[in-house]
C-alpha positions in Angstrom: 0.0 0.0 0.0 1.4 3.4 -1.0 1.2 6.1 1.7 3.2 8.7 -0.3 1.3 11.0 -2.7 2.6 13.6 -5.1 0.4 16.7 -5.1 0.7 20.1 -6.8 0.3 23.1 -4.6 -2.6 25.3 -5.8 -0.7 28.4 -4.8 2.9 28.1 -5.9 2.6 25.2 -8.4 5.4 23.1 -6.8 5.0 19.4 -6.6 5.2 18.2 -3.1 5.2 14.6 -1.7 3.0 14.1 1.3 2.7 11.1 3.5 -0.7 9.9 4.7 -1.3 7.1 7.2 -3.3 4.3 5.7 -6.4 5.0 7.8 -6.6 8.7 7.0 -9.9 9.6 5.3 -11.9 12.8 4.9 -10.7 16.4 4.8 -8.0 18.2 6.8 -5.9 21.4 6.4 -2.1 21.2 5.8 0.4 23.9 4.9 2.5 23.7 1.8 6.1 22.9 2.6 7.3 25.3 0.0 5.2 28.5 0.2 3.4 27.8 3.6 -0.1 28.5 2.3 -2.9 26.4 3.6 -4.3 23.5 1.6 -7.6 21.6 2.1 -6.6 18.0 1.6 -9.5 15.6 0.7 -8.8 11.9 1.0 -11.3 9.4 -0.5 -11.3 5.7 -1.1 -9.4 3.0 0.8 -6.5 0.7 0.5 -4.5 0.9 -2.7 -7.4 2.9 -4.3 -7.1 6.1 -2.4 -7.5 9.5 -4.1 -6.0 12.7 -2.8 -7.2 16.2 -3.9 -5.5 19.4 -2.8 -7.3 22.8 -3.1 -6.8 26.3 -1.6 -8.0 26.6 2.0 -8.1 30.4 2.1 -11.8 30.8 1.4 -11.3 31.4 -2.4 -12.1 27.9 -3.4 
């Protein structure tokens, strides 16, 4: 099971690898490691079929 996900920051456009525990589901806020802006991370699915979506969490989404 892959717990590493490559996402693109919706602010600075940098690709960042994030680690998610295998039991993480739902939505949470995390800051970009590069530009420090807040992301809203949505995790859906389970097991090897998880999908991760990253959007702005500054109210403009």
